N, C-alpha and C positions, 0 to 999 in steps of 0.2 A: 206770773209764774210763782208758785209757792216754794220759797227757798227752804222751808222746813222739810220739804220732800226731796228737793234736788240735792241739797248739801249732804244729807246722810247717804244718798246714793253714791256721790263722789267719794265720800270718806270711806265707804265700804271697799273701794279699790286702793285706798292708801296703804294698807299692809303690804300688798304686792309691790307697789311702787317703792316702798321703803326696803323691802327684801331685795329687790333688784339693786337699789342704790348701795345698801350696806355690803352686799356680796361683791359688787364691782369695786367698792372702796377697799375691802379687805384683800381680795385677790389681786387687784391692781397694785396695791401697796407692796405686796410680796413680789410681784413681777418687777416692779420698779426697783426694789432693793437688789434683786438678782441681776437685773439688766445693768444697773448703775455700777455694781461691783465689777462686772466684766468690762464695762466701758472704761472705768478709771484704772483698772489693772492692765488693760490692753493685752488680754489673752489672745494669742493668734487664732484666727478664724472665728472663734466664738465672739470676740469683740466686734468683728465686722458684721456678724449676723445680728448682734444686739443693736448695732447702729442701724442696720437695715430695718429691723423691727420698729425702732423708734421713729425712723423716717416714715414708715407705713402708717403708724398710729397718728402721727402729726400731720401728714400730708393728705390722707384720704378722708373725705367727709364722713362724719360719724354714721350717718344713715346708710352709707355704702358699706361701712364696716359691719353694721348690723345685718345687712343683706348677705354679705359674705359669710358671716357666722350662721345665719339661718339656713342658707342653701348649701354651705360647705360642710357643716357639722354632720348632716345625714350621710354625706359621702364618706366621711372619715370613719363613722361608726358602723357603716353598712356591713363590713366584713366581720363584725363581732356579734351580729344578731341582736342588737339592742336598739332597733329602730324606734321602739315605743318610748325610749328614754328621751328622744329629741322632742322638744316642745318650744313654742315661741319664747316662753319664759327662760328656759335654759339657754337658748340662743342669745337672748337679750343680755343675760348675765355674762356669757362668754364674750360677746362683742364689746360690751362696755368695759369689761375687765381688761381686755387687750388694749382698748383705747386709753383707759385711765392709766394703765401701767406704763405705756409708752410716753404719754404726756407727762406723767409724774417723774419719770426718769430724767426729763429735761429740767425738772426743778431740783432734784437731788444732786445731779452731777455738778452743776455750777456751785451749789452750796458746799459740796465737798471740796471742790477746787479753790473756793474762796477762803478756806481756813489757811492761816498763815503757814508757810512752808516750815518755819522754825518749830512749829508744834510737831510736825511729822519727824523732823530731825531729832528733836529732843526725845521723843518716844522711842525712836529707833536706837538712839545712843544708850537708852536704858534697857535695851533688849526686849522691848515689847513685841509680841507677835502682832501680825496685821489685825487679827480679830480683837485683841486686847486694846491695841492702839485706837481702833475704830470705836469701840464701845466706851472706853474710859476717857479718851482725849478728843478725838475728831467729832464724833457724833453729837455730843452736847453743844459744841460750837456751831456745827453745820445745821443743827436743828433750828436754832434761832434764825439763821439766815434763810432757811427753806420754808419756814412756817407761813409767811405771807403768800408765797407762790403756791404752797399746798392748799391754803384756804381758797385761792382762786380756782385751783384744780377741782376741789370739792364742789364749788358752786357751778362750774362748767358741767361737771358730771350730773348734778341735779337737773340742770337745764336739758341735758341730752337724754335723760331717762324718758322725757316726753316723746322722744322719737321711736320708742319701742312699739308704739301702736301700729307702726307701718309694717311690722312683721307679725302682728296679731296678738301681742301680749296685752292682756286686759288691765292695763294700768289706769291711773286717774284720767289721763287724757283720752284714752280709748273709751272709757266709761262716759266721759262728758259728751263725746260725739254720739254715743248710743242714746243718751238722754235727749240730746238735741234732735236726733232723727225721729225719736218717738214722739216728740212734740212738734214735728213738722218744721223744725228750724225756726221756730217763732221767738225763741229766747236765747239767741246766740250771744248777744252782748252780756246778758246777765250771767250766763254760764261761763264765758271766758273771763269775766270780771272775778267770779269766785275762784276760778283756776289761778288767775294772776295773784290773788291774795294768798292762796294756798302755797304756791311755789315761792312767793316772797317770804312767807313764814318759815318754810323749810330752809331757804338760803340764809335768812336772818339767824336762825338757830345754829346753823353750821358756822356762820361767821363769828357768832358770839363764842362758841366753843373754841374755835381756832384762836380767836383773839385772847381768850383766857390763857391758853397754853403759851401764846406768844409773849404775854406779859410775864408769865412764870419763867420762861426760858431766858428772859432778859438779864438774869443774874450772871449769865455767861458772857455778856458783852459789857465792856466798860463804858463809863459815861463820856470818855474822851474819844470814842469811836475807834479805839485801837483794839486789837484782838485780845480777848481775855486769855488768861493762862490757867485753866483748871488743872493742868498737868501736875504742878507742884503739890496741889492739895490732894491729888490722888495717889501720891507716892507714899 
């Protein structure tokens, strides 16, 4: 098989794969922030709904979540007359965003709770609002704790993007199967090997970026493994 022909065909589907990945990353991050806020503040009813959402995202296989989004989204928009809006790509973005948001919430919440309680009390004693306390005091410390888990969540998301082919999205994996079918499945090993290298590169880049920010955020953690106190520097 001529790799000079096959590789460009696979790379032609890479922009869609990256678009789905980045959309799910951004939307999932926002969902995780909102969900985590409700969960740590224990807002009646809303917190229980947030817990239920996280349980769904973590318990249901990702491929089933994609099917739910693909078949459920048309039902939701049917009454608005926008059936043409629904596509496998949109459903893939929705399903993976919901999955990533729920999974990421279970990274953010423990990181928030891991910050020393004295930091909360000190900020409260100075009259900080919840938002100011979160941004100026808690978030910088929780960020360092959450980054390794966040890196894992990004890598899992990249892996799960390969499942969108099952709902018809023309990503890299779906394109690879089309290429193999065109060649009567003669070059499966070569095609899957190229895919393995491609996904490995994507995960390596994601890991390197997260690792860079993890080292940068290390200034908020002391060398003796005690909780750092950026609070005094922010006053």
